[in-house]
LODOZA-963755 format. One record per atom (N, C-alpha, C): atom name; x, y, z. Coordinates in Angstrom, 2 decimals. Example, Ala and Ser with C-alpha at 12.3 -4.5 7.8 and 13.67 -1.06 7.14 Angstrom:
residues 2
ATOM  atome       c1       c2       c3
ATOM      N    13.19    -5.69     7.80
ATOM     CA    12.30    -4.50     7.80
ATOM      C    13.20    -3.30     7.80
ATOM      N    12.85    -2.25     7.08
ATOM     CA    13.67    -1.06     7.14
ATOM      C    12.90     0.03     7.87
This chain:
residues 64
ATOM  atome       c1       c2       c3
ATOM      N   129.51   186.96    78.15
ATOM     CA   129.52   185.81    77.65
ATOM      C   130.65   185.86    76.13
ATOM      N   131.74   184.67    76.48
ATOM     CA   132.91   184.75    75.80
ATOM      C   131.96   184.01    74.39
ATOM      N   132.43   184.80    72.91
ATOM     CA   131.63   184.74    71.72
ATOM      C   132.53   182.54    71.30
ATOM      N   132.41   181.46    71.25
ATOM     CA   132.75   180.56    70.39
ATOM      C   133.41   180.41    69.84
ATOM      N   134.87   180.18    69.60
ATOM     CA   135.20   180.30    68.17
ATOM      C   134.66   179.20    67.37
ATOM      N   134.63   179.58    65.83
ATOM     CA   133.90   178.63    65.42
ATOM      C   135.19   177.69    64.16
ATOM      N   135.44   176.86    63.37
ATOM     CA   137.10   176.17    63.29
ATOM      C   136.66   176.28    61.14
ATOM      N   137.96   176.43    61.09
ATOM     CA   137.60   176.40    59.71
ATOM      C   136.93   176.12    59.00
ATOM      N   136.82   174.43    59.42
ATOM     CA   135.81   172.84    58.39
ATOM      C   134.23   173.29    58.76
ATOM      N   134.52   174.06    60.20
ATOM     CA   133.13   174.54    60.24
ATOM      C   132.43   175.68    59.94
ATOM      N   133.07   176.59    59.33
ATOM     CA   132.85   177.70    58.72
ATOM      C   132.14   177.80    57.13
ATOM      N   133.38   176.54    56.93
ATOM     CA   133.28   176.41    55.45
ATOM      C   131.76   175.61    54.90
ATOM      N   131.91   174.80    56.29
ATOM     CA   130.57   173.90    56.05
ATOM      C   129.46   174.53    55.79
ATOM      N   128.97   175.27    56.69
ATOM     CA   128.14   176.40    56.90
ATOM      C   128.04   176.75    55.88
ATOM      N   128.97   177.98    54.98
ATOM     CA   128.95   178.62    54.05
ATOM      C   128.59   177.66    52.56
ATOM      N   128.64   176.70    52.92
ATOM     CA   128.53   175.56    51.33
ATOM      C   126.58   175.05    51.57
ATOM      N   126.31   174.70    53.30
ATOM     CA   125.26   174.84    53.54
ATOM      C   124.17   175.68    52.96
ATOM      N   124.65   176.99    53.84
ATOM     CA   123.98   178.85    52.87
ATOM      C   124.10   178.56    51.73
ATOM      N   125.22   178.66    50.29
ATOM     CA   124.49   178.72    49.37
ATOM      C   124.11   177.29    48.27
ATOM      N   123.84   176.23    48.86
ATOM     CA   123.36   175.28    48.72
ATOM      C   121.79   175.92    48.41
ATOM      N   121.42   176.60    49.11
ATOM     CA   120.08   176.94    49.94
ATOM      C   119.57   178.27    48.57
ATOM      N   120.66   178.83    48.97
ATOM     CA   120.69   179.68    47.85
ATOM      C   120.61   179.90    46.60
ATOM      N   120.86   178.70    46.09
ATOM     CA   121.34   177.83    44.69
ATOM      C   119.76   177.54    44.52
ATOM      N   119.33   176.63    45.25
ATOM     CA   118.24   176.45    44.89
ATOM      C   117.15   176.79    45.65
ATOM      N   116.82   178.03    45.61
ATOM     CA   115.76   179.55    45.74
ATOM      C   114.69   179.08    46.98
ATOM      N   115.49   178.21    48.36
ATOM     CA   114.69   177.75    49.19
ATOM      C   114.69   179.09    50.02
ATOM      N   115.18   180.58    49.87
ATOM     CA   115.36   180.99    50.82
ATOM      C   114.35   182.37    50.34
ATOM      N   113.30   183.05    51.55
ATOM     CA   112.41   184.15    50.69
ATOM      C   113.56   185.25    51.37
ATOM      N   113.56   186.53    50.40
ATOM     CA   114.48   187.73    50.82
ATOM      C   114.49   188.58    52.52
ATOM      N   113.65   187.68    52.89
ATOM     CA   114.24   187.92    54.93
ATOM      C   115.32   187.17    55.32
ATOM      N   115.50   185.89    54.54
ATOM     CA   116.12   185.09    54.86
ATOM      C   117.22   185.26    54.28
ATOM      N   117.17   186.05    53.01
ATOM     CA   117.68   185.86    51.69
ATOM      C   119.19   186.82    52.46
ATOM      N   118.77   187.76    53.28
ATOM     CA   119.35   189.02    53.51
ATOM      C   120.13   188.21    54.88
ATOM      N   119.74   187.89    55.46
ATOM     CA   120.34   187.57    57.22
ATOM      C   121.66   186.58    56.72
ATOM      N   121.42   185.51    55.27
ATOM     CA   122.23   184.45    54.98
ATOM      C   123.10   184.91    54.24
ATOM      N   122.66   186.24    53.67
ATOM     CA   124.23   186.67    53.33
ATOM      C   124.91   187.62    53.83
ATOM      N   124.19   187.70    55.49
ATOM     CA   125.69   188.18    56.08
ATOM      C   126.04   187.17    56.37
ATOM      N   125.49   186.05    57.15
ATOM     CA   126.35   185.25    57.96
ATOM      C   127.62   184.89    56.95
ATOM      N   127.31   184.96    55.57
ATOM     CA   128.46   184.42    55.09
ATOM      C   129.64   184.72    54.89
ATOM      N   129.28   186.26    54.49
ATOM     CA   130.37   187.91    54.87
ATOM      C   131.52   187.25    56.33
ATOM      N   130.28   187.15    57.43
ATOM     CA   130.91   186.83    58.39
ATOM      C   131.28   185.60    58.41
ATOM      N   131.39   184.04    57.87
ATOM     CA   132.26   183.36    57.71
ATOM      C   133.48   183.52    56.98
ATOM      N   132.85   184.11    55.81
ATOM     CA   134.64   184.22    55.06
ATOM      C   135.44   185.33    56.08
ATOM      N   135.29   186.04    56.15
ATOM     CA   135.83   186.92    57.16
ATOM      C   136.59   186.39    58.36
ATOM      N   135.86   185.34    58.94
ATOM     CA   137.11   184.50    59.41
ATOM      C   137.82   183.21    59.28
ATOM      N   137.12   182.85    57.75
ATOM     CA   137.94   181.73    56.69
ATOM      C   139.13   182.56    56.49
ATOM      N   139.85   183.52    56.40
ATOM     CA   140.16   184.55    55.45
ATOM      C   141.88   184.54    57.06
ATOM      N   140.83   185.31    57.97
ATOM     CA   142.02   185.42    59.08
ATOM      C   142.27   185.15    59.74
ATOM      N   141.70   183.30    59.21
ATOM     CA   142.37   182.33    60.18
ATOM      C   143.44   181.28    59.05
ATOM      N   143.31   181.69    57.82
ATOM     CA   144.58   181.66    56.41
ATOM      C   145.87   182.11    56.95
ATOM      N   144.91   183.38    57.42
ATOM     CA   146.14   184.53    56.65
ATOM      C   147.34   183.89    57.85
ATOM      N   146.35   184.22    59.50
ATOM     CA   147.03   183.38    61.17
ATOM      C   147.80   182.21    60.46
ATOM      N   147.39   181.38    60.07
ATOM     CA   148.42   179.98    59.72
ATOM      C   149.63   179.78    58.19
ATOM      N   149.03   181.13    57.49
ATOM     CA   150.23   181.40    56.78
ATOM      C   151.12   181.70    57.49
ATOM      N   151.28   183.05    58.40
ATOM     CA   152.31   184.13    59.20
ATOM      C   153.12   182.35    60.09
ATOM      N   152.17   181.66    60.77
ATOM     CA   152.90   181.00    61.42
ATOM      C   153.62   179.93    60.75
ATOM      N   153.25   178.90    59.53
ATOM     CA   153.93   178.05    58.40
ATOM      C   155.53   179.31    58.29
ATOM      N   155.06   180.36    57.75
ATOM     CA   156.12   181.41    57.44
ATOM      C   157.30   181.20    58.21
ATOM      N   157.27   181.51    59.72
ATOM     CA   157.42   182.14    61.02
ATOM      C   158.50   180.88    61.15
ATOM      N   157.59   179.35    61.13
ATOM     CA   158.20   177.90    61.36
ATOM      C   159.74   178.17    60.27
ATOM      N   158.96   177.72    59.32
ATOM     CA   160.02   177.73    58.14
ATOM      C   160.76   178.62    58.06
ATOM      N   160.80   179.21    58.74
ATOM     CA   162.35   180.88    58.46
ATOM      C   163.07   180.37    59.90
ATOM      N   162.58   179.54    60.92
ATOM     CA   163.41   178.95    61.46
ATOM      C   164.34   177.91    61.72
ATOM      N   163.67   177.31    60.92
ATOM     CA   164.60   175.89    59.95
ATOM      C   165.69   176.29    59.67
């Protein structure tokens, strides 16, 4: 099954939600570990999307 791609906005929203739970102390140790891993995955996705967008914008501007 193909992995559904998450949008940048959805990734940021999920990160903010998880961070809010961490700050409020709503997560037990097992949930904390799982959520920290998820935030790491989401940050990687965001970083990749930003790098791809930067490359595309740079290419477009060079063509102008």
